C-alpha positions in Angstrom: 37.7 16.2 42.5 36.3 13.8 40.0 33.3 14.2 37.9 31.6 11.6 40.1 31.8 13.8 43.0 30.1 16.7 41.1 27.3 14.4 40.0 26.6 12.9 43.5 26.8 16.5 45.0 24.3 17.7 42.5 21.8 15.2 43.3 22.3 15.2 47.1 24.0 11.9 47.6 27.5 12.9 48.4 27.3 11.3 51.8 26.9 8.0 50.1 29.9 8.4 47.8 32.2 9.7 50.6 31.0 6.9 52.8 31.8 4.4 50.1 35.3 5.8 49.6 36.3 5.8 53.2 39.3 3.7 54.2 42.9 3.3 54.0 43.0 4.0 50.3 41.0 7.1 50.5 42.8 10.5 49.7 42.6 13.2 52.6 39.4 14.9 52.9 41.0 18.5 52.1 41.5 17.4 48.7 37.8 16.9 47.9 36.3 20.3 47.1 32.6 19.0 47.2 33.1 17.2 50.6 31.0 19.9 52.6 27.9 18.9 50.5 27.6 15.7 52.7 25.6 17.4 55.4 23.3 19.0 52.8 22.8 15.7 51.3 21.8 14.2 54.6 19.5 17.1 55.1 17.6 16.8 51.9 17.4 12.9 52.3 15.8 13.6 55.8 13.3 16.1 54.3 12.1 13.5 51.7 10.9 10.8 54.4 10.4 12.8 57.6 7.3 14.7 56.4 5.7 11.5 55.6 6.5 10.0 59.1 5.3 13.1 60.7 1.9 12.9 58.9 1.5 9.4 60.2 2.3 10.3 63.7 -0.2 13.2 63.6 -2.8 10.8 62.4 -2.0 8.5 65.2 -1.9 11.4 67.5 1.4 10.4 69.1 3.8 12.9 67.7 5.9 13.5 70.9 6.2 9.7 71.7 6.8 8.7 68.1 9.4 11.4 67.4 11.2 10.3 70.8 11.2 6.8 69.7 12.8 7.7 66.3 15.3 9.9 68.0 16.2 7.0 70.2 16.5 4.4 67.4 18.6 6.8 65.2 20.9 7.6 68.3 21.4 3.9 69.0 22.3 3.3 65.3 24.8 6.3 65.5 26.4 4.8 68.7 26.8 1.4 67.2 28.4 2.7 64.1 30.8 4.9 66.0 32.4 1.6 67.4 31.8 -0.5 64.4 31.7 1.5 61.3 33.1 5.1 62.0 32.3 6.1 58.3 28.6 5.2 58.6 28.6 7.1 61.9 29.5 10.2 60.2 27.9 9.9 56.7 24.7 7.6 57.1 21.4 9.5 57.3 20.1 6.6 59.6 22.5 7.6 62.4 22.7 11.4 61.9 18.9 11.9 61.6 18.4 12.2 65.3 20.1 15.5 65.2 17.4 16.9 62.9 14.5 15.0 64.7 15.4 16.8 68.0 14.5 20.1 66.2 11.3 18.5 65.0 10.5 17.4 68.5 11.2 20.9 70.0 9.0 22.4 67.2 6.3 20.3 68.3 6.7 21.1 72.0 6.9 24.8 71.1 3.7 24.7 69.2 1.9 23.0 72.0 3.3 25.4 74.6 2.1 28.4 72.4 -1.3 26.9 72.0 -1.7 26.3 75.9 0.1 29.7 76.7 -0.3 32.6 74.3 1.8 34.8 76.6 4.8 32.4 76.6 8.0 34.5 76.9 10.7 32.0 77.1 13.2 31.1 79.8 16.3 33.1 80.3 18.2 30.4 82.4 17.4 27.6 79.8 18.1 29.8 76.9 21.5 30.9 78.4 22.3 27.3 79.3 21.6 26.3 75.6 24.1 29.1 74.5 26.7 27.8 77.0 26.3 24.3 75.6 26.7 25.7 72.1 29.9 27.7 72.8 31.5 24.7 74.9 30.9 22.5 72.1 33.2 24.6 69.9 36.1 23.5 72.2 34.9 20.1 73.1 34.0 18.5 70.0 37.6 18.8 68.3 38.9 17.0 71.3 36.6 13.9 71.0 37.9 10.7 69.4 34.3 9.4 68.8 31.8 11.7 66.9 29.0 12.4 66.6 27.2 10.2 69.3 27.3 11.5 72.9 29.8 14.3 71.8 27.1 15.8 69.6 24.5 16.1 72.4 25.7 19.3 73.9 25.5 21.3 70.6 22.1 19.6 69.4 20.5 20.1 72.9 22.0 23.6 73.3 20.7 24.8 69.7 17.3 23.3 70.8 17.1 25.1 74.1 17.7 28.5 72.5 15.2 27.9 69.8 12.6 26.9 72.4 13.2 29.1 75.3 15.2 32.0 73.7 12.4 34.3 72.8 12.4 37.6 74.6 15.5 36.8 76.6 19.0 38.1 76.8 20.0 35.4 74.3 17.5 36.5 71.8 18.7 40.2 72.2 22.2 38.8 71.4 21.2 36.9 68.4 19.1 39.7 67.2 21.9 42.2 66.8 22.1 43.5 63.3 25.7 42.1 62.7 24.9 38.8 64.1 21.6 38.6 62.0 23.7 39.7 58.9 25.8 36.7 59.5 23.0 34.4 59.6 21.6 35.9 56.3 24.9 35.2 54.5 25.5 31.8 56.2 24.2 29.7 53.3 26.5 31.1 50.6 29.3 31.2 53.2 28.7 27.5 53.7 28.7 26.7 49.9 31.9 28.7 49.1 34.3 28.1 52.1 35.2 24.6 51.8 36.0 24.5 47.9 38.4 27.7 48.5 40.1 26.0 51.4 40.3 22.7 49.5 42.0 24.2 46.4 44.3 26.3 48.4 45.5 23.0 50.3 45.8 21.4 46.8 47.8 24.0 45.5 50.1 24.3 48.7 50.1 20.6 49.1 48.8 20.6 52.7 46.5 22.5 55.1 47.8 26.0 56.1 46.2 28.0 59.0 47.5 31.2 57.1 45.9 30.0 53.8 42.6 28.9 55.6 42.4 32.4 57.3 42.8 34.0 53.9 40.3 31.9 52.3 37.8 32.5 55.2 38.2 36.4 54.6 37.6 35.6 50.9 34.6 33.4 51.7 32.9 36.2 53.6 33.3 38.7 50.8 32.0 36.2 48.3 29.1 35.3 50.6 28.1 38.9 50.9 28.1 39.4 47.1 26.2 36.4 46.5 23.6 37.5 49.1 23.4 41.0 47.7 23.5 40.2 44.0 21.7 36.9 43.9 19.6 36.1 47.1 18.0 39.4 47.7 16.9 40.0 44.3 15.4 36.4 43.9 13.6 36.7 47.2 11.8 39.9 46.1 10.6 38.3 42.8 7.4 36.4 42.1 8.0 32.7 41.7 7.4 31.6 38.1 8.6 28.7 36.0 11.1 29.4 33.2 10.9 26.4 30.8 13.8 27.9 28.8 16.1 28.4 31.8 15.1 24.7 32.9 16.0 23.6 29.5 19.5 25.3 29.7 19.9 23.9 33.1 19.4 20.4 32.0 21.1 20.4 28.6 24.4 22.0 30.0 25.2 19.3 32.5 24.1 16.5 30.4 26.2 17.7 27.5 29.1 18.2 29.8 28.7 14.7 31.0 28.5 13.2 27.6 31.6 15.0 26.6 33.3 14.1 29.9 34.1 17.7 30.6 36.8 19.6 29.2 40.4 18.1 28.3 42.3 17.6 31.4 45.7 19.3 31.5 46.7 17.0 34.2 47.1 14.2 31.5 50.1 15.9 30.1 52.3 14.5 33.0 52.7 11.0 34.0 50.8 10.4 37.4 50.9 7.4 39.3 48.2 5.1 38.3 49.0 2.5 41.1 49.3 2.6 44.9 51.7 1.1 47.2 49.1 -1.9 47.7 48.4 -2.6 44.1 50.8 -5.5 43.7 49.9 -7.3 46.8 46.0 -6.5 46.4 46.2 -8.0 42.8 48.1 -11.1 44.0 47.0 -11.7 47.5 45.5 -15.3 47.0 48.8 -16.4 45.3 50.5 -15.2 48.6 48.0 -17.2 50.7 45.3 -14.8 51.7 41.6 -15.6 50.9 40.7 -11.9 50.9 42.3 -8.5 51.0 40.9 -6.2 53.7 40.4 -2.4 53.7 43.7 -1.8 55.5 45.8 -4.5 53.6 46.7 -6.1 56.8 47.9 -9.6 56.3 50.8 -12.1 56.2 51.5 -12.6 52.7 53.7 -15.8 52.1 55.5 -17.5 49.2 57.3 -20.6 49.9 60.7 -21.1 48.2 62.8 -24.1 47.4 65.9 -22.9 49.4 66.7 -23.2 53.0 66.5 -19.4 53.9 63.5 -17.6 55.0 63.1 -13.8 55.1 60.3 -12.1 57.1 59.5 -8.4 56.4 57.6 -6.7 59.1 56.2 -3.4 58.6 53.5 -1.0 57.1 52.5 0.2 53.7 56.2 1.2 53.2 57.1 -2.5 53.3 54.0 -3.2 51.0 55.5 -0.6 48.6 58.6 -2.7 48.0 56.8 -6.1 47.8 56.9 -6.5 44.0 60.7 -6.0 44.1 61.1 -8.7 46.9 59.0 -11.2 45.2 60.5 -10.5 41.8 64.0 -10.9 43.2 63.0 -14.3 44.9 61.4 -15.4 41.7 64.4 -15.1 39.6 66.7 -17.1 42.1 67.6 -20.7 41.6 67.3 -21.7 45.4 64.8 -19.0 46.2 64.2 -18.3 49.9 60.8 -18.3 51.5 59.3 -15.0 51.7 57.0 -13.7 54.6 55.6 -10.3 54.4 53.8 -9.1 57.4 52.4 -5.6 56.7 49.3 -3.4 57.0 48.4 0.3 56.5 49.6 2.1 59.7 51.0 -0.9 61.3 54.0 0.4 63.0 56.5 -2.3 63.7 57.3 -1.1 67.2 56.2 -3.3 70.2 53.8 -1.5 72.6 53.0 1.3 70.2 49.5 1.7 69.2 46.9 4.1 67.7 43.0 4.4 68.6 42.4 4.4 64.8 39.8 1.6 64.2 41.3 0.9 60.7 44.5 -0.3 62.4 42.9 -2.7 64.9 44.0 -5.7 62.9 47.6 -4.5 63.0 48.4 -5.4 66.6 47.5 -9.3 66.6 49.4 -9.6 63.5 52.4 -7.9 64.9 52.2 -10.1 68.1 51.9 -13.2 66.1 54.7 -12.5 63.8 57.2 -11.4 66.5 56.5 -14.7 68.5 57.0 -16.6 65.2 60.3 -14.9 64.7 61.5 -15.9 68.1 60.0 -19.4 68.0 60.3 -20.6 64.3 63.1 -21.2 61.9 63.3 -17.7 60.5 66.9 -16.7 60.0 66.4 -13.1 58.5 64.3 -10.4 59.6 63.6 -7.0 57.9 62.0 -4.1 59.9 60.7 -1.2 57.8 58.2 1.6 58.3 57.3 5.2 57.8 59.4 6.4 60.6 59.2 10.2 60.3 55.4 10.2 59.8 54.8 8.3 63.0 57.1 10.2 65.2 56.7 13.7 63.8 53.7 14.1 61.4 51.0 11.7 62.9 49.5 12.8 66.3 47.6 9.7 67.3 50.2 7.1 67.8 51.3 6.3 71.6 53.3 3.9 73.7 51.6 1.9 76.3 53.1 -0.6 78.6 50.7 -0.8 81.5 52.2 1.9 83.5 51.0 4.7 81.3 50.2 5.8 77.9 52.7 8.3 76.2 52.3 10.0 72.7 55.3 9.0 70.7 55.4 12.8 69.5 56.4 13.6 73.0 60.0 13.4 74.1 59.2 10.7 76.8 56.9 8.7 74.5 59.5 8.8 71.6 62.3 7.7 73.8 60.1 4.7 75.0 59.2 3.9 71.5 62.7 3.9 70.2 63.9 1.7 73.2 61.3 -0.7 72.3 62.2 -1.3 68.6 66.0 -1.2 69.6 65.6 -3.7 72.3 63.6 -6.0 69.9 66.5 -5.8 67.4 69.1 -6.6 70.2 67.0 -9.5 71.3 66.7 -10.9 67.7 70.4 -10.5 67.0 71.2 -12.2 70.4 69.0 -15.2 69.2 71.1 -15.6 66.1 68.9 -13.9 63.6 70.3 -11.4 60.7 68.3 -8.3 61.3 68.0 -5.6 58.7 66.6 -2.1 59.2 65.2 0.0 56.5 66.4 3.5 56.4 63.2 4.7 54.8 62.5 7.1 52.1 61.5 10.6 53.1 58.1 11.6 54.0 57.5 14.6 51.6 54.2 16.4 52.6 54.8 18.9 49.7 54.9 16.4 47.1 51.3 17.0 46.0 51.5 20.5 44.7 54.0 19.3 42.1 51.1 17.2 40.7 48.1 19.5 41.1 49.5 22.7 40.3 49.6 21.6 36.5 45.8 21.7 36.5 45.3 24.8 38.8 47.9 26.9 37.3 47.8 26.5 33.5 49.7 29.8 32.9 52.9 28.1 34.2 54.8 26.0 31.7 55.9 22.4 32.7 58.5 20.2 30.8 57.3 16.6 30.9 60.9 15.5 31.0 62.0 18.0 33.6 63.9 16.6 36.6 62.7 18.1 39.9 64.2 18.0 43.4 62.6 19.0 46.6 64.3 20.2 49.9 63.7 18.2 53.0 63.7 19.8 56.5 66.7 19.1 58.6 64.6 17.7 61.3 63.5 14.8 59.2 67.1 14.2 57.7 68.6 14.3 61.3 65.8 11.9 62.7 66.1 9.3 60.0 70.1 9.3 60.3 69.8 9.0 63.9 67.3 6.2 63.9 69.4 4.2 61.4 72.6 4.9 63.6 70.6 3.4 66.5 69.5 0.5 64.8 73.1 -0.3 63.6 74.3 0.1 67.1 71.6 -2.4 68.3 72.9 -5.0 65.9 70.9 -4.4 62.5 72.4 -4.0 59.0 71.0 -1.0 57.3 69.1 -1.1 54.0 69.6 2.5 52.9 66.8 3.6 50.7 66.8 7.3 51.9 70.3 8.0 50.4 69.5 6.5 47.1 66.9 9.2 46.4 68.1 12.1 48.6 71.5 13.8 48.7 72.3 17.1 50.6 68.7 17.5 52.0 67.5 17.4 48.6 65.2 14.4 47.3 64.2 13.4 43.8 60.5 14.4 43.1 60.4 13.9 39.2 62.8 12.2 37.0 62.7 11.9 33.4 59.0 13.1 33.3 57.6 10.6 35.8 56.9 11.3 39.4 59.1 9.4 41.9 56.2 9.3 44.4 52.6 8.4 44.2 51.8 10.3 47.4 53.9 12.0 50.2 55.1 8.7 51.6 55.1 6.0 49.1 57.1 5.4 45.7 55.3 5.5 42.5 55.4 1.5 41.6 55.8 2.5 37.9 58.9 4.5 38.7 60.3 2.0 41.1 60.1 -0.7 38.5 62.5 1.3 36.2 64.8 2.3 39.0 65.4 -0.9 41.0 68.8 0.5 42.0 67.1 2.2 44.8 66.4 -1.0 46.5 69.7 -2.5 45.7 70.7 -2.9 49.3 68.0 -5.6 49.6 70.0 -9.0 49.0 68.2 -12.2 49.5 
């Protein structure tokens, strides 16, 4: 969490900041303790403009029609954004306001019904239908790939039906139970505290944990009850008054903190990565023939050498991670080969394997173009690399598709089909006289994060800046990476062994001479890599 997130949250614009950060280079949402404020931000932004719009509609005597038009426009914006700008679909007030407008519409309808029929007592069938829709949404929404859009209609409509028709029905009796009402009373403090607790626990552990989240949820309920009893209830019983001294303190403290840039950060005591796997290519993309660097880093980066050889590297961000070494090695050669590096974030270099993630849409044309170029062109050397373990075990959204069906590569059938696909590609290329190299990739270390963030969150622990730290890798990953390299070798590829340069006996280097080996769970720290080029010594141009 940065000071920037705190500031944007405090002025209810966190949604705009999160929107601007979305992309391949954004860190996981679980590591942002103020992320949950995005919804409150949209709500406050809505309340600024909506009363003015309603006032105009009332003057024109077209409240219902006017609100319906605004709902339709906002919903259509949301549908458009889902396909074209997923981050905007989630964080933009223009595309999310329809959900709040539905509540406004039903409020107008309810008032109209009450004015015409003072004995209105609700409708049990409609109220129960609304409750069923809300309950179903709990199970349906997590399975939807595109949200909110049509996926949000059941929960929005269900909530509106309960509010409009729930009075004096079985639904109202259920929701009026003392324990249910109490949960409603503490819901706001519960909303405020639950996410920061889960976020900080995940930062300490390094990944999301169901057990940790369950514990955090229990703690959240306890804190919410305390906040309600100690803070909310006493304030609600007091008369409203303006305390100029309190207001002054509230203004002076945050301004002073901002001017002083907060308290000194303990995390500065260690050498964190200041670059990403894409820094080198991003800073030099024009030199490599690209006019612009897109959000996913996808592109074909080329440098023409004066030698007769050509090396083509095909892969994802893990190939991008070693780009500086590759170009540096070529630059120092007398008869330098031409280098073509085709890479992009999440661009798995396996034919017929895809993901529905819109950020990766540019990958597949690039992969197809490059593979055809290899087969048809004068390219003698092909190097294939990727985050193999992450795709086949950690990520859940990649699948093999060949016209006959669609199979998750996390399943046995999908995994076999995907492995057969890459091995068949290697066989075809070697049969065509190409020198094929397969990168035995560095490990995917999901627990790399705590080693970095615990320094800030556990100040009572001592850390030696020059301490060497190793981390144990699970046997499943060790076995899979070895099996993959063995299969590639049997298919005719030569192995570029990066894995064994940083790992031995299921233990991998995490911190060497005070500097972290990794920038994140899957990528080397570029600064460390420059000082330890022997890790890439199997790459011979």
